[in-house]
C-alpha positions in Angstrom: 0.0 0.0 0.0 1.4 3.4 -1.0 2.0 6.0 1.6 -0.7 8.7 2.0 0.0 12.3 2.6 -2.3 14.8 4.3 -1.9 18.3 5.4 -2.4 19.5 9.0 -1.9 22.8 10.8 0.0 22.6 14.0 0.3 25.3 16.7 4.0 26.0 17.4 3.2 27.1 20.9 1.2 24.2 22.4 1.2 21.5 19.6 -2.6 21.5 18.9 -3.3 20.3 15.3 -6.3 21.2 13.2 -7.2 20.1 9.7 -7.7 23.7 8.5 -5.8 26.9 9.2 -7.0 29.0 12.1 -5.7 32.5 13.0 -6.1 31.8 16.7 -5.2 28.5 18.3 -8.3 27.1 20.1 -6.2 25.6 22.9 -3.6 28.2 24.0 -5.2 31.3 22.4 -2.1 32.4 20.6 -2.4 34.2 17.2 -0.6 33.3 14.0 1.1 30.2 15.5 -0.6 27.6 13.2 2.0 26.3 10.7 1.2 23.9 7.8 2.8 20.5 8.1 2.7 17.4 5.8 2.0 14.1 7.6 3.0 10.8 5.8 0.9 7.8 6.7 2.1 4.3 5.9 -0.6 1.9 4.7 -4.3 2.3 5.5 -3.8 2.7 9.2 -5.5 -0.6 10.1 -2.3 -2.3 11.2 -1.7 0.5 13.7 -5.0 -0.3 15.4 -4.2 -4.0 15.9 -3.1 -5.0 19.4 0.7 -5.7 19.3 2.5 -8.6 20.9 4.1 -7.7 24.3 7.8 -7.7 24.2 8.2 -7.1 27.9 7.1 -9.0 31.0 6.1 -7.7 34.5 8.6 -8.2 37.3 8.6 -7.7 41.0 9.9 -4.3 42.2 12.2 -6.2 44.6 13.8 -8.0 41.6 14.6 -4.7 39.8 18.2 -3.5 40.3 19.6 0.0 39.9 23.0 -1.1 38.7 24.5 1.1 36.1 22.7 4.2 37.3 25.3 5.5 39.8 25.8 9.2 39.3 28.9 10.5 37.8 30.6 13.1 40.0 30.9 16.3 38.0 33.9 18.6 38.4 31.6 21.6 38.6 29.9 21.6 42.0 27.2 24.2 41.2 26.1 22.3 38.1 26.2 19.0 40.0 24.0 20.5 42.7 21.3 21.4 40.2 21.2 18.0 38.7 20.7 16.4 42.2 24.3 15.4 43.1 25.8 14.4 39.8 25.1 13.3 36.2 22.9 10.2 35.8 24.0 7.9 32.8 21.3 7.6 30.3 19.4 10.7 31.3 18.0 13.4 29.0 18.5 17.0 30.1 16.9 20.1 28.5 18.7 23.4 29.1 16.8 26.6 28.3 17.6 30.3 28.6 17.4 33.7 26.8 19.7 34.3 23.9 23.2 35.4 25.0 22.7 34.4 28.6 25.6 31.9 28.5 24.1 28.4 27.7 26.7 27.5 25.2 29.5 28.8 27.3 28.4 26.9 30.4 27.9 23.6 28.5 31.2 23.9 26.7 33.0 24.2 30.0 31.1 21.3 31.5 31.9 19.2 28.4 35.6 20.0 28.6 35.8 19.0 32.3 33.8 15.8 31.8 36.0 14.9 28.8 39.1 15.3 30.9 37.7 13.1 33.7 35.5 10.4 32.0 36.4 10.2 28.3 35.0 11.2 25.0 32.3 14.0 24.9 30.6 15.0 21.6 29.4 18.6 21.1 27.0 19.0 18.2 26.3 22.5 17.0 23.6 23.4 14.5 24.1 27.1 14.9 27.8 27.8 15.0 30.7 26.5 13.0 33.6 24.5 14.5 35.8 27.6 14.1 33.4 29.7 16.2 33.4 27.1 18.9 37.2 26.9 18.8 37.4 30.7 19.3 35.2 30.4 22.4 37.3 27.5 23.7 40.5 29.5 23.3 38.9 32.4 25.3 38.0 29.9 28.0 41.4 28.2 28.0 39.8 24.8 27.1 42.3 22.2 25.8 40.5 18.9 26.4 41.8 16.2 24.1 38.6 14.0 24.3 36.2 16.8 23.4 34.9 16.3 19.8 33.1 18.9 17.8 30.8 18.5 14.8 28.4 21.0 13.1 25.4 19.0 12.0 21.6 19.4 11.8 20.6 16.0 10.4 19.3 13.8 13.1 20.4 10.6 11.3 23.9 12.0 10.9 24.1 12.9 14.5 23.2 9.4 15.6 25.8 8.0 13.2 28.5 10.3 14.9 27.4 9.1 18.3 27.8 5.5 17.2 31.3 6.3 15.9 32.6 8.3 18.9 30.8 6.4 21.6 30.8 9.4 24.0 29.8 9.4 27.7 28.1 12.7 27.2 26.3 14.3 24.1 25.4 18.0 23.8 23.0 19.1 21.1 23.0 22.9 20.5 20.1 23.2 19.8 17.2 20.9 19.5 15.3 23.4 17.3 18.0 23.1 14.6 17.9 19.3 14.2 15.6 17.8 11.7 14.9 14.4 10.2 14.1 13.6 6.5 11.1 11.5 7.6 9.1 14.6 8.2 8.4 17.2 5.5 8.1 20.2 7.9 11.0 22.5 8.5 13.5 22.6 11.4 12.1 24.0 14.6 8.5 22.9 13.9 6.5 20.9 16.5 6.9 17.7 14.6 10.6 18.0 14.1 11.2 19.0 17.8 9.1 16.1 19.0 10.8 13.6 16.7 14.3 14.8 17.7 13.5 14.6 21.4 12.1 11.1 21.1 15.1 9.9 19.1 17.6 11.3 21.7 15.5 9.8 24.5 15.7 6.4 22.9 19.5 6.9 22.4 20.0 7.8 26.0 18.0 4.9 27.4 19.5 2.3 25.2 23.2 3.3 25.2 23.5 5.0 28.6 24.8 8.3 27.0 23.8 11.4 28.9 22.2 13.8 26.4 22.0 17.6 27.0 19.6 19.4 24.7 19.7 23.2 24.4 16.3 24.8 23.9 15.5 28.3 22.6 13.3 30.5 24.8 10.3 32.5 23.6 9.7 36.1 24.6 7.4 34.9 27.4 10.3 33.0 28.9 9.2 29.4 28.0 11.1 26.9 26.0 10.1 27.2 22.4 8.1 24.3 21.0 5.4 22.2 22.4 5.1 21.5 26.2 5.4 17.8 25.3 9.2 18.5 24.9 9.4 19.1 28.7 7.4 16.0 29.4 9.8 13.8 27.3 13.0 14.8 29.0 14.1 13.7 32.5 15.4 17.1 33.7 14.6 20.7 32.7 17.1 23.4 33.6 16.7 27.2 33.0 19.7 29.5 32.9 18.4 32.8 34.3 19.8 36.3 34.9 19.7 39.9 33.9 22.0 40.5 31.0 23.2 43.7 32.8 24.2 41.8 35.9 27.1 39.5 36.2 25.3 36.7 38.1 23.6 33.8 36.4 21.3 31.3 38.1 20.9 27.7 36.8 17.5 26.6 38.1 16.0 23.1 38.0 12.2 23.1 37.3 11.9 19.4 36.7 14.2 16.5 37.8 13.3 12.8 37.9 16.5 12.1 39.7 16.6 14.8 42.3 14.8 17.7 44.0 13.3 20.5 41.9 13.9 24.2 42.4 17.6 23.7 43.1 19.7 26.6 42.1 23.4 26.9 41.0 24.9 30.4 41.0 27.5 31.4 38.4 29.3 34.6 37.6 29.8 35.7 34.0 33.5 36.6 33.8 36.1 37.1 31.0 37.1 33.4 31.4 33.6 32.1 31.1 31.1 31.0 33.8 32.7 31.0 37.2 31.1 29.2 40.1 30.0 31.2 43.1 30.3 28.8 46.1 28.9 31.4 48.6 26.3 33.4 46.8 24.9 35.0 49.9 28.2 36.7 50.6 28.4 37.8 47.0 24.9 39.3 47.0 25.6 41.3 50.2 29.1 42.5 49.2 27.9 46.0 48.2 25.3 46.4 50.9 25.2 49.9 52.5 24.9 49.5 56.3 22.2 51.6 58.1 20.5 52.7 54.9 16.8 53.3 55.2 14.7 51.0 53.0 17.1 48.0 53.1 16.3 44.6 54.7 18.0 41.2 54.6 15.7 38.3 53.8 16.7 34.6 54.2 15.1 32.8 51.2 15.3 29.2 50.3 16.1 28.1 46.7 15.5 24.3 46.7 17.6 23.1 49.6 20.0 26.1 49.6 19.4 29.1 51.9 20.3 32.5 50.3 20.6 35.8 52.0 19.5 38.6 49.7 19.1 42.3 50.1 15.7 43.8 49.5 15.5 47.5 48.8 12.4 49.7 49.0 11.9 53.3 48.2 8.7 55.3 49.0 8.3 58.8 47.6 5.4 61.2 47.3 3.4 61.1 44.1 1.7 63.9 42.2 -0.7 61.5 40.5 -4.1 60.3 41.7 -3.0 56.6 41.4 0.3 55.9 43.1 2.7 53.6 41.4 3.8 50.1 42.6 6.9 48.7 40.9 8.6 45.4 41.8 11.8 44.2 40.3 12.5 40.6 41.2 9.4 40.3 43.4 5.8 39.4 42.6 3.8 42.5 41.8 0.5 41.2 43.2 2.3 40.1 46.4 3.6 43.7 46.7 0.0 45.1 46.4 -1.1 42.7 49.1 1.7 43.7 51.5 1.0 47.4 50.8 -2.7 46.9 51.7 -1.7 45.2 54.9 0.7 48.0 55.8 -2.0 50.6 55.2 -4.9 48.8 57.0 -3.1 47.0 59.9 -0.2 49.3 60.6 -1.8 52.6 59.5 1.2 53.4 57.4 0.5 56.3 55.0 1.0 54.6 51.6 -2.1 56.0 49.7 -0.1 59.0 48.4 3.3 57.3 48.0 4.9 55.6 45.0 6.6 52.4 46.2 9.5 50.7 44.5 10.9 47.3 45.4 14.2 45.9 44.1 15.9 42.5 44.8 19.6 43.2 44.6 21.7 41.0 42.2 18.9 40.4 39.6 17.4 37.6 41.6 13.8 36.5 41.4 12.3 35.9 44.9 9.0 34.0 44.8 8.5 32.4 48.2 6.3 34.0 50.9 9.1 33.9 53.4 10.3 37.2 52.0 7.1 39.0 52.9 8.3 40.3 56.2 11.6 41.6 54.7 9.7 43.5 51.9 7.2 45.0 54.4 9.9 46.1 56.8 11.9 47.6 53.9 8.9 49.7 52.9 8.2 50.8 56.4 11.9 51.7 56.9 11.9 53.8 53.8 8.7 55.7 54.6 9.7 56.3 58.2 13.3 57.1 57.2 14.6 54.8 59.9 17.1 52.0 59.1 16.8 48.4 60.2 19.4 47.0 62.6 22.5 46.3 60.5 23.0 42.9 62.1 19.4 41.7 61.7 18.1 39.2 59.2 14.3 38.8 58.6 12.2 35.6 58.0 8.4 35.3 57.9 5.2 35.2 55.9 2.5 37.9 56.4 -1.2 37.1 56.5 -4.0 39.5 55.6 -4.7 40.2 59.3 -1.2 41.4 59.8 -0.1 38.2 61.6 3.3 36.6 61.0 3.2 33.0 59.9 6.0 30.4 60.2 8.0 29.2 57.2 9.7 25.9 56.4 13.2 24.9 57.3 13.7 27.7 59.7 16.8 26.1 61.4 18.6 25.9 58.0 17.9 29.6 57.4 19.1 30.6 60.8 22.4 28.7 60.4 23.0 30.5 57.1 22.3 33.9 58.7 24.8 33.2 61.6 27.4 31.9 59.1 27.4 35.3 57.4 27.9 37.2 60.7 24.3 38.2 61.6 23.7 38.4 65.3 19.9 38.8 65.3 17.1 37.3 63.4 13.4 38.3 63.4 11.0 35.4 63.0 7.3 34.7 63.6 6.5 34.0 67.3 4.8 30.7 66.5 8.1 29.4 65.1 10.1 30.8 68.1 8.0 28.7 70.5 9.2 25.5 68.8 12.2 23.5 70.0 14.8 24.9 67.6 18.5 24.1 67.6 19.7 27.7 67.5 23.3 28.5 66.4 25.6 30.0 68.9 25.7 33.8 69.0 22.4 34.3 67.2 19.5 36.1 69.0 16.1 35.0 67.7 13.4 37.6 68.2 9.8 36.4 67.8 6.9 38.7 66.9 3.2 38.0 66.5 2.2 40.8 64.2 3.7 43.1 61.6 3.4 46.1 63.8 5.5 44.4 66.5 8.1 43.4 63.9 8.4 47.0 62.7 8.9 48.3 66.3 11.5 45.6 66.9 13.4 46.0 63.6 13.6 49.7 63.1 16.2 51.8 64.9 15.0 54.6 67.1 14.8 58.0 65.5 18.0 59.9 65.3 19.9 56.8 66.4 22.8 55.2 64.5 24.5 51.9 65.4 
């Protein structure tokens, strides 16, 4: 039976297919994302509907062994942390990030170090020539002998190169540039991305090669292509950071072999991506002591506690609607905290513009930073600084009460490690049996009003 061809229109954002062109995708609501693709069907389709013969057999869980899945220790500790403690053989990892954020630089460094320690590593580039990669390697002082480069976009050719080199690690930069001749659609389409990811998944599971796929990011910050791409892979990593700041955060949003929301911190330097072993100290290096509107929050990124400086500025406005601007903090959360300050603390914010900034280009999302943001705003409006040796931890409710947060002991130890002598926490957490680090005074408060009185220095007083 001859192969049949039919035309379908596939949304490049969510993967929804329709038989006719539609200006707006009925699933995700995006406009002008439906692209025509040709689908080839073998036979009349009846064979596909028949029940196949099982090639596998059920086995007891106790009989299944995990041999061969020991993690490979990586020579880059921050990268290893994000992966969950090392690289798992046969895993499929997707790395996304904005253009120019440093994805290729970071992976080239990882590839070189892995090649020096474990053997051949194959770096496949579909966007840059071998000479361009060599120029980057010279700038990074990379001289790994077992690091192989190839510029290729054909999926079949890439698989042939893998069979010839037999690497322990494969890097494909990027998945949107690879294509197979089995599909008539162009590179980067939903069908090509799905087919490429499935082929690399099969390669990883059968051969034990760890595959890293680089994914482009859309203007909304999501990895380009269908969401099914993130479902296929084992781990999804995002390289984040402000292009105007030197720090980059490698964040895990999905990990079948470890905890999610783990964060590795790197610094973009002339010699490439440099690990930051103590990011809290780096983020607080330029802090101005006894400056009104500055508070130190102890946040938690995965299992790592981070101390970050939260700055607030309140100024009188000439407009009827005062502005609320948040950089690195959730805007709706800022509106909530501003309403609590106005209603429960009677702080005059109705005629004030309020600006919030998280120093270092970080994105703080957890509620444990609520108290630090509220205290920074109160400090700015009252023009009274917070105690220089005080860190702040706590969530704020709509009634103005302070609520406990998770892993308080871990946060307190990190604060004491960086030299803080006092820490403001919710009173409910203070009543628990905590193993407090030596030299740290823990102050418990029930309400936001109590916390403001305890945190702000008296008027006309300087420490």
